[in-house]
Residue, then its C-alpha position, 0 to 999 in steps of 0.5 A: m742345710s745343703n747348698r745348691d750343689v747340683i747344676v743341670i745343663g740342657g741344650s741343642s742346636g747352637a748351645t756349644v758356644p755358649l757351654r764353652a763360655i759357661l764352663g770356662a767360667l767355673p772356679q777349680d774348686l766349684p763345690a757342686a756336680v755339673f750334669i750335661v745333656l746335649h741333643i747329640p746323634a748316636r755314637s758321637l764324641g763331639l760333646l766330650a771334645t767340646v767340654t774338655s777343651a774348654v775346662a782343663h781345670i775340672p774333671v770331665h767324665p762321660a756318664a756310666d751306669g752306677m757312677a758315683i756323683r762327686p762335687g767338682n765334677i762334670y758328667l755328660g750324657v751319652p749318646d742313646h741313653h737317658l742321664i738320671l740322677d738316682g741318689d748318690r749315683i748316676k743311672l743310664g735310662r733306656g726308656p722311650r725318647e722324648n722329642m725324638a731324642r735320647p739323651s733328652i733334657d727333660p729326664l734329666f732335669r726331672s730326676a735332679a728336681a725329684q731327687y734333690g729338690p731346691r738343692v738343683i740349678g737348672v740351666l736351659l741353653s740355645g735350641l730349637l723347639n721346646d725341649g727341656v722346658s718341661g724339665l725346667e718347670a719341674i726344677k722350679r715345682c721342686g723348689g730350685i733355681t731356673l736360669v735361661q740362656d738370654p734368647a736375644e743372643a742364642i743362635a736358636d731362641e726357640m727353647p729359651r723363649s719357650a721357656l720364658s713364656a711357659m713359665e716364670v725363670d729366676l734368671t735370664l742371662p747372656a751365656a758369658g754371664i751365667g758361669d759367674v752366677l753359678s759360681d755364686l749361687v752354688r755356695d748359697a744355702a738351699g730352701p727347704p725340700l718341697p714335696v715332689p709331685p707323683e707325675i714327676r717321679l713317674e716321668v723319671d721312671i719311664a725314662a728310666g725304662e720302667r713298664i709303661d701301659s694304658d693304666v699307668l699312663r692314665r695316672i698323668a694323661d688323657p687320650a687324645a685323638m692323635s697318633c704317635p709320630h714314632c710308633g702310631g700308637v694313641l697319644s695322650e695329653v699330659r694333665d697340667g703339662k707345661p708346655l702342652r705335652f703328649r705320651c703315647q702307650v709305649g712312653h714316646a713324649y712330645t711337646a705340641e711343638a714337636v708333634a706339629k713338627q713331625q706331622e709337617g714332614s709326614i704331610d710333605e711326604a705324602l704331598r710329594v708322593a701325590l705329586r709323584i702319582v698325579e705326574e706319572r698319570a699325566e705322562l700316561v695319559r699323554r702317551m695314550a693320546s699320542d697313541g690315539r692319534k697315531a691309531g686315527r682316533p681324534a676324539v679319544s686323543a682329545l678326551y686323553e689330552e683334556r685328561a692330561a691337562e687336568y692332571r697337569r693342573h692338579a700337579d701344579v697345585i700340589r707342587r705349590a703346596v709342597l713348596q709352601t710346606l718346606p721347612s725354614p733353614e735350621p741354625a748350623d751347629g757342628d757338634i749337634d743334631p737338632g733332631g736328636e734322632q737315634e734307634e729305639 
């Protein structure tokens, strides 16, 4: 029986510090392969520098399509491609983004679960929203072990807390202890393989770039009365998704929290456009009132002044609404782009 020899790690904002601590604690003779996806901006080299500086004793490789997987090596997700495990090799997928990110944590976690089942150890670190939770749940369903960074110490605790609320996680640990625990777990025998749910395999295929349309989507999701924040297509709710998730006909995937976040941005933009239009209208009517006074038409001038005052009141209401929709400051992290936005 195989050991737990596949470690997958995902994180976003605030994940680089715990990642360094974890990798630095791994032994040189680690009998497992490690795969890492952090939500990084396109063309970024920050993750490679971060990892190589933390683990001079273990070989580190940016993932390449067709690269062989070997124990005792670390493989990094590269910008604008999903990192997918396919047999004993790596596949780079150009499928749709998940939560506006590519690479995304969830495709890595799902592909590991589908390919290796109980041999997988999944680790979810600091980050915003609930990226990675669906993939971590897939690992659990396929018999793997799930670890989450203690949210009390995470710079951005939303991802760890979302995992703890959505599923029964095996271990919750401070980052300083995760590396030692991994060193022990990889020497344990894996449990018996479990059947892989077909919806997990389907979502792995979508991330790899396989064709998706309405018929394919209907296998795993039901149409919802909402539109995709990225392409405007109809969203469908993934059945029994944990957490609540959606996909569009193109394949873009979002958790409910990510949809809400994108909608907040659209609402803010719409309010700002409305504010500009109303303020311009108020200024125009004020000038018309001034012109009426100069022309000796006081009644017309008074009417325009009244309308200008009304528009200014409307503008004040919209301005207050704009201020209320402003997002809270997000944790800064020099290596990570929390939005993970890349071009399609």
